[in-house]
C-alpha positions as CSV (number, residue, x, y, z in Angstrom):
1,M,-89.5,8.3,30.3
2,A,-91.9,5.8,28.7
3,T,-91.6,4.5,25.2
4,I,-94.6,4.0,22.9
5,T,-94.2,1.0,20.6
6,R,-96.0,-0.3,17.6
7,S,-97.8,-2.8,19.9
8,D,-98.9,0.1,22.1
9,F,-100.4,1.9,19.1
10,A,-102.2,-1.3,18.0
11,E,-103.5,-1.9,21.5
12,R,-104.9,1.6,21.7
13,L,-106.6,1.3,18.3
14,R,-108.1,-2.1,19.4
15,E,-109.5,-0.7,22.6
16,R,-110.8,2.6,21.1
17,F,-112.4,1.1,18.0
18,G,-113.1,-2.5,19.0
19,L,-110.9,-3.9,16.3
20,T,-109.3,-7.3,16.4
21,T,-105.7,-7.4,17.4
22,A,-104.7,-8.5,13.8
23,D,-106.7,-5.6,12.3
24,A,-105.2,-3.1,14.7
25,Y,-101.7,-4.2,13.8
26,K,-102.6,-4.0,10.1
27,M,-103.8,-0.4,10.5
28,V,-100.6,0.7,12.3
29,D,-98.5,-1.0,9.6
30,V,-100.5,0.6,6.8
31,V,-100.0,4.1,8.2
32,F,-96.3,3.7,8.7
33,D,-95.9,2.0,5.3
34,E,-97.7,4.9,3.6
35,I,-95.5,7.5,5.4
36,R,-92.3,5.6,4.5
37,D,-93.4,5.1,0.9
38,A,-94.3,8.7,0.4
39,L,-90.9,9.8,1.8
40,V,-89.0,7.3,-0.4
41,N,-90.8,8.9,-3.4
42,N,-89.7,12.4,-2.3
43,E,-93.2,13.4,-1.2
44,E,-93.8,15.5,1.9
45,V,-96.2,14.1,4.5
46,K,-98.3,16.6,6.4
47,F,-100.7,16.0,9.3
48,A,-102.7,19.1,10.3
49,G,-102.2,19.9,13.9
50,F,-99.3,17.4,14.2
51,G,-96.5,18.2,11.8
52,S,-94.8,17.2,8.6
53,F,-92.2,14.7,7.5
54,K,-89.9,15.3,4.5
55,I,-86.6,14.2,3.1
56,L,-83.6,16.5,3.1
57,K,-80.7,16.0,0.8
58,K,-77.4,16.6,2.5
59,S,-74.3,17.3,0.4
60,A,-71.0,15.6,1.0
61,R,-68.7,17.5,3.4
62,M,-65.6,17.2,5.4
63,G,-65.8,16.0,9.0
64,R,-63.6,14.3,11.5
65,N,-63.5,11.1,13.4
66,P,-64.1,12.1,17.0
67,K,-62.2,9.1,18.3
68,T,-59.0,9.7,16.3
69,G,-59.4,13.3,15.2
70,Q,-58.6,12.4,11.6
71,S,-60.4,14.2,8.8
72,A,-62.9,12.2,6.8
73,V,-65.4,12.8,4.0
74,I,-69.0,12.5,5.1
75,S,-70.8,11.2,2.0
76,A,-73.9,12.8,0.5
77,R,-77.1,11.3,1.8
78,R,-80.8,11.7,2.2
79,V,-82.3,12.0,5.7
80,A,-85.9,12.0,7.0
81,T,-86.9,15.0,9.1
82,F,-89.9,15.9,11.2
83,R,-91.1,19.4,11.8
84,P,-93.8,19.7,14.4
85,S,-96.7,22.1,13.8
86,N,-97.2,25.2,16.0
87,E,-100.2,23.5,17.7
88,F,-98.0,20.4,18.5
89,R,-95.3,22.6,19.9
90,E,-97.7,24.5,22.1
91,R,-99.3,21.4,23.5
92,V,-95.9,19.9,24.3
93,A,-94.6,23.1,25.8
94,N,-97.8,23.7,28.0
95,H,-98.2,20.0,29.2
96,K,-97.8,19.7,32.9
């Protein structure tokens, strides 16, 4: 399975829009910075036809260390989640 990196995104922007390499990297960084900043501020980020990112607050709970089997408290935390749109799911499911 291939991995798409920040550099790959920048290169695709550069090729598609004729940007300089520096400008393409700046665009990629701005998009990811804006998504991150919105999530940090508890805002949901939605992209039509793609999906949405949001923060879930998970309560503290009891768990166990899988290595030792000992019970342990898993602390409360905030986690970023992504929910794909129906269009996104259909495209992925029907891709050959």
